[in-house]
C-alpha positions as CSV (number, residue, x, y, z in Angstrom):
1,X,-18.4,-24.5,-0.7
2,X,-17.3,-21.5,-2.8
3,X,-20.6,-21.7,-4.8
4,X,-22.6,-21.5,-1.6
5,X,-20.6,-18.4,-0.5
6,X,-21.2,-16.7,-3.9
7,X,-24.9,-17.4,-3.9
8,X,-25.3,-16.3,-0.2
9,X,-23.4,-13.1,-0.8
10,X,-25.3,-12.3,-4.0
11,X,-28.6,-13.0,-2.3
12,X,-27.8,-10.9,0.7
13,X,-26.5,-7.9,-1.3
14,X,-29.5,-8.0,-3.6
15,X,-31.9,-8.0,-0.7
16,X,-30.2,-5.4,1.4
17,X,-29.8,-2.9,-1.5
18,X,-33.3,-3.8,-2.7
19,X,-34.7,-2.6,0.6
20,X,-32.5,0.6,0.7
21,X,-35.0,3.0,-0.8
22,X,-37.9,1.8,1.3
23,X,-35.7,2.2,4.4
24,X,-34.9,5.8,3.2
25,X,-38.5,6.6,2.9
26,X,-39.3,5.3,6.3
27,X,-36.3,7.1,7.9
28,X,-37.4,10.5,6.4
29,X,-41.0,10.0,7.6
30,X,-40.2,11.7,10.9
31,X,-36.5,12.6,10.5
32,X,-35.3,15.5,8.2
33,X,-33.1,14.3,5.3
34,X,-29.9,16.1,6.3
35,X,-30.1,15.0,9.9
36,X,-31.0,11.4,8.9
37,X,-27.9,11.3,6.6
38,X,-25.6,12.7,9.3
39,X,-27.1,10.4,11.9
40,X,-26.5,7.5,9.5
41,X,-22.8,8.3,9.1
42,X,-22.3,8.9,12.9
43,X,-23.8,5.5,13.6
44,X,-21.5,3.9,11.0
45,X,-18.3,5.5,12.3
46,X,-17.8,3.5,15.6
47,X,-18.5,0.2,13.8
48,X,-15.9,1.1,11.1
49,X,-13.5,2.3,13.8
50,X,-13.7,-1.1,15.6
51,X,-13.2,-3.0,12.3
52,X,-10.2,-0.7,11.5
53,X,-8.7,-1.3,14.9
54,X,-8.8,-5.1,14.7
55,X,-7.7,-5.3,11.1
56,X,-5.0,-2.7,11.8
57,X,-6.1,-0.5,8.9
58,X,-5.1,3.2,8.9
59,X,-7.8,5.8,9.2
60,X,-6.3,8.3,6.8
61,X,-5.0,8.2,3.3
62,X,-1.2,8.2,2.8
63,X,0.8,11.4,2.7
64,X,0.0,13.5,-0.3
65,X,-3.5,12.1,-0.6
66,X,-5.3,13.7,2.3
67,X,-6.7,16.5,0.2
68,X,-8.4,13.9,-2.0
69,X,-9.7,12.2,1.2
70,X,-11.4,15.5,2.1
71,X,-12.9,15.7,-1.4
72,X,-14.2,12.2,-0.9
73,X,-15.8,13.3,2.3
74,X,-17.7,16.0,0.5
75,X,-18.4,14.6,-3.0
76,X,-18.8,10.9,-2.1
77,X,-20.5,11.1,1.3
78,X,-21.8,14.5,2.3
79,X,-23.4,15.7,-1.0
80,X,-24.5,12.5,-2.8
81,X,-25.9,10.7,0.2
82,X,-27.9,13.8,1.2
83,X,-29.3,14.0,-2.3
84,X,-30.1,10.3,-2.3
85,X,-32.0,10.5,1.0
86,X,-33.8,13.6,-0.2
87,X,-34.8,11.7,-3.4
88,X,-35.8,8.7,-1.4
89,X,-38.2,10.8,0.6
90,X,-40.0,11.9,-2.6
91,X,-39.8,9.0,-5.1
92,X,-41.4,5.6,-4.7
93,X,-38.8,3.0,-3.9
94,X,-39.2,1.2,-7.3
95,X,-38.6,4.3,-9.4
96,X,-35.6,5.3,-7.3
97,X,-34.1,1.8,-7.6
98,X,-34.7,1.7,-11.4
99,X,-32.9,5.0,-11.8
100,X,-30.1,3.9,-9.5
101,X,-29.7,0.8,-11.6
102,X,-28.1,3.1,-14.3
103,X,-25.1,3.5,-12.0
104,X,-22.9,1.3,-14.2
105,X,-23.9,3.4,-17.2
106,X,-23.0,6.7,-15.4
107,X,-19.6,5.2,-14.4
108,X,-19.0,4.2,-18.0
109,X,-19.8,7.7,-19.3
110,X,-17.5,9.2,-16.7
111,X,-14.7,6.8,-17.9
112,X,-15.2,8.0,-21.5
113,X,-15.1,11.7,-20.5
114,X,-12.4,11.6,-17.8
115,X,-10.2,8.7,-18.9
116,X,-10.8,9.0,-22.7
117,X,-11.7,5.3,-22.5
118,X,-12.6,3.7,-25.9
119,X,-15.6,1.5,-26.0
120,X,-17.1,-0.9,-28.5
121,X,-20.4,-0.4,-30.4
122,X,-22.8,-2.3,-28.2
123,X,-21.6,-0.4,-25.1
124,X,-22.3,2.8,-27.0
125,X,-25.8,1.4,-27.8
126,X,-26.3,0.7,-24.1
127,X,-25.4,4.3,-23.1
128,X,-27.7,5.7,-25.8
129,X,-30.6,3.5,-24.7
130,X,-30.1,4.4,-21.0
131,X,-29.8,8.1,-21.6
132,X,-32.9,8.1,-24.0
133,X,-34.9,6.3,-21.3
134,X,-33.9,8.7,-18.6
135,X,-34.8,11.7,-20.8
136,X,-38.2,10.2,-21.7
137,X,-38.9,9.5,-18.1
138,X,-38.0,13.0,-17.0
139,X,-40.1,14.4,-19.9
140,X,-43.1,12.3,-18.8
141,X,-42.9,13.6,-15.2
142,X,-42.6,17.1,-16.5
143,X,-45.6,16.6,-18.8
144,X,-47.6,15.3,-15.9
145,X,-46.5,18.3,-13.8
146,X,-45.0,16.0,-11.1
147,X,-42.4,18.7,-10.2
148,X,-41.5,17.1,-6.9
149,X,-40.9,13.8,-8.5
150,X,-38.8,15.5,-11.2
151,X,-36.7,17.3,-8.6
152,X,-36.2,14.0,-6.8
153,X,-35.1,12.3,-10.0
154,X,-32.6,15.1,-10.8
155,X,-31.3,14.9,-7.2
156,X,-30.7,11.1,-7.5
157,X,-29.0,11.5,-10.9
158,X,-26.8,14.2,-9.4
159,X,-25.8,11.8,-6.6
160,X,-24.9,9.1,-9.1
161,X,-22.7,11.5,-11.0
162,X,-20.9,12.5,-7.9
163,X,-20.2,8.9,-7.0
164,X,-19.1,8.0,-10.5
165,X,-16.6,11.0,-10.8
166,X,-15.0,10.1,-7.4
167,X,-14.8,6.4,-8.5
168,X,-13.1,7.4,-11.8
169,X,-10.7,9.8,-10.0
170,X,-9.7,6.9,-7.6
171,X,-9.1,4.7,-10.7
172,X,-7.2,7.5,-12.5
173,X,-4.9,8.3,-9.6
174,X,-4.5,4.5,-8.8
175,X,-5.5,5.0,-5.2
176,X,-5.3,1.6,-3.5
177,X,-6.6,2.1,0.1
178,X,-8.7,-0.3,2.2
179,X,-12.4,0.1,1.9
180,X,-12.4,0.6,5.6
181,X,-10.0,3.5,5.3
182,X,-12.1,4.9,2.5
183,X,-15.2,5.0,4.6
184,X,-14.2,5.6,8.3
185,X,-12.8,9.2,8.6
186,X,-15.2,10.6,5.8
187,X,-18.2,9.1,7.7
188,X,-17.2,11.0,10.9
189,X,-16.5,14.2,9.1
190,X,-19.6,14.1,6.9
191,X,-21.8,13.1,9.8
192,X,-20.7,16.0,12.0
193,X,-21.0,18.5,9.2
194,X,-24.5,17.3,8.2
195,X,-25.8,17.3,11.8
196,X,-24.4,20.8,12.3
197,X,-26.0,22.1,9.0
198,X,-29.3,20.3,9.8
199,X,-29.5,21.9,13.2
200,X,-29.6,25.4,11.7
201,X,-31.5,24.7,8.5
202,X,-33.9,21.9,9.3
203,X,-34.3,22.6,13.1
204,X,-35.0,18.8,13.8
205,X,-37.2,18.0,16.8
206,X,-35.8,14.8,18.3
207,X,-38.9,14.2,20.3
208,X,-40.8,13.7,17.0
209,X,-38.5,11.0,15.7
210,X,-40.4,7.8,15.5
211,X,-38.9,4.5,16.7
212,X,-39.4,3.0,13.2
213,X,-37.5,5.9,11.6
214,X,-34.6,5.5,14.0
215,X,-34.4,1.8,13.3
216,X,-34.4,2.5,9.6
217,X,-31.5,4.9,10.0
218,X,-29.7,2.2,12.0
219,X,-30.4,-0.3,9.3
220,X,-29.0,2.1,6.6
221,X,-25.9,2.8,8.6
222,X,-25.0,-0.9,9.4
223,X,-26.5,-3.2,6.9
224,X,-26.5,-0.9,3.8
225,X,-23.5,1.4,4.3
226,X,-21.2,-1.2,5.9
227,X,-22.5,-4.8,5.5
228,X,-23.6,-4.8,1.9
229,X,-20.6,-2.8,0.7
230,X,-18.1,-5.1,2.4
231,X,-20.0,-8.1,1.0
232,X,-20.0,-6.6,-2.5
233,X,-16.2,-6.1,-2.4
234,X,-15.8,-9.6,-1.0
235,X,-18.0,-11.0,-3.7
236,X,-15.8,-9.5,-6.4
237,X,-12.9,-11.7,-5.1
238,X,-14.9,-14.7,-6.2
239,X,-16.5,-13.5,-9.5
240,X,-15.7,-10.9,-12.1
241,X,-17.2,-7.4,-12.1
242,X,-19.8,-8.3,-14.8
243,X,-21.5,-11.0,-12.7
244,X,-21.2,-9.0,-9.5
245,X,-22.8,-5.9,-11.1
246,X,-25.9,-8.0,-12.1
247,X,-27.0,-7.1,-8.6
248,X,-28.0,-3.6,-10.0
249,X,-30.5,-5.3,-12.3
250,X,-32.1,-7.3,-9.4
251,X,-32.5,-4.4,-7.0
252,X,-35.6,-2.8,-8.8
253,X,-37.4,-6.2,-8.8
254,X,-36.9,-6.7,-5.1
255,X,-38.0,-3.1,-4.5
256,X,-41.2,-3.6,-6.5
257,X,-42.1,-6.8,-4.6
258,X,-41.6,-5.1,-1.2
259,X,-43.5,-2.0,-2.3
260,X,-46.4,-4.2,-3.3
261,X,-46.4,-6.3,-0.1
262,X,-45.8,-3.4,2.3
263,X,-47.9,-0.7,0.7
264,X,-50.0,-2.6,-1.8
265,X,-48.7,-0.3,-4.6
266,X,-48.0,-1.2,-8.2
267,X,-45.8,1.1,-10.3
268,X,-47.3,2.7,-13.4
269,X,-47.2,1.1,-16.9
270,X,-44.7,3.7,-18.2
271,X,-42.3,3.1,-15.3
272,X,-42.5,-0.6,-16.2
273,X,-41.8,0.2,-19.8
274,X,-38.8,2.3,-18.6
275,X,-37.5,-0.6,-16.6
276,X,-37.1,-2.8,-19.8
277,X,-34.6,-0.6,-21.7
278,X,-32.8,0.1,-18.4
279,X,-32.1,-3.7,-18.0
280,X,-31.0,-4.0,-21.6
281,X,-28.8,-0.9,-21.5
282,X,-27.1,-1.8,-18.2
283,X,-26.6,-5.3,-19.4
284,X,-24.9,-4.1,-22.6
285,X,-22.6,-1.7,-20.7
286,X,-21.6,-4.4,-18.2
287,X,-20.7,-7.1,-20.8
288,X,-16.9,-7.4,-20.9
289,X,-15.1,-6.8,-24.1
290,X,-13.7,-10.3,-24.0
291,X,-17.3,-11.6,-24.5
292,X,-17.4,-10.0,-27.9
293,X,-13.9,-11.0,-28.9
294,X,-14.6,-14.7,-27.9
295,X,-17.9,-14.6,-29.9
296,X,-16.9,-12.4,-32.8
297,X,-17.5,-15.3,-35.3
298,X,-21.0,-15.8,-33.9
299,X,-21.8,-12.0,-34.2
300,X,-20.4,-11.9,-37.7
301,X,-22.7,-14.8,-38.8
302,X,-25.6,-13.0,-37.1
303,X,-25.0,-9.8,-38.9
304,X,-24.5,-11.6,-42.2
305,X,-27.9,-13.4,-41.7
306,X,-29.6,-10.0,-41.0
307,X,-28.1,-8.5,-44.1
308,X,-29.2,-11.4,-46.2
309,X,-32.7,-11.2,-44.9
310,X,-32.8,-7.4,-45.7
311,X,-31.6,-8.1,-49.3
312,X,-34.2,-10.9,-49.7
313,X,-37.1,-8.8,-48.5
314,X,-36.0,-5.5,-50.2
315,X,-35.3,-7.4,-53.4
């Protein structure tokens, strides 16, 4: 039974997050990005409020942590989700999901900088490969003069950095609050703030909002923002973080399949080539240190074999 639950959760999370970027693109077809993001949060709030009521979960952080809850509202919800929706309106869903797959790498880099975390060689190699791939991809878009795509990529990377820093700060300060508490009040505050700003900056015309775009925002607010996140945390109760995080490697594959069937589009060759080092780098950064400790004898034999081969061929 537990195996069925794990497989079901893993499949649902992969599919929902794999459809996220297509849903963002559809949402911003007729709804401005800031308004769509605020609308998304305001739709999430009542659902989260109902869950909090029945689970008897507090809406606010404990005393002395409310300032940090405000920072979460700004730098985990308001800013990064606005950047993601903006990026989603520019980038194709496959490219966006490939870049977002580097989230575990960004978190690891933030851990090194903010927590002075020490890492082993292969994780360093994973970080190097990931960063090199991102730089080459940014350089390629700049060379092709795809400035809108370049801006979208930078916006998405900025959103990932915001999420990673808040995640590390939560870890550093040992905040242990319910995922419902973490999301409920910030969703309301960010939603109201975004709608207000959008009203003056984007001047949204509600009459022009298509039914499909509204449904996409509803999908993002319920299935993506609430359903998939709750399922992901629930999945981590059954399996360790390494296996749960493999979801990030599957998301681009689902995005590419959907992009092809819905729009008949294939991503370019150089984007495919970028995907390969992304998978390798994320996989290396996700591997637990215990894996290397348990297999140190195997790795030693492998390195000895490589050195012997070099000696043989070099003479």
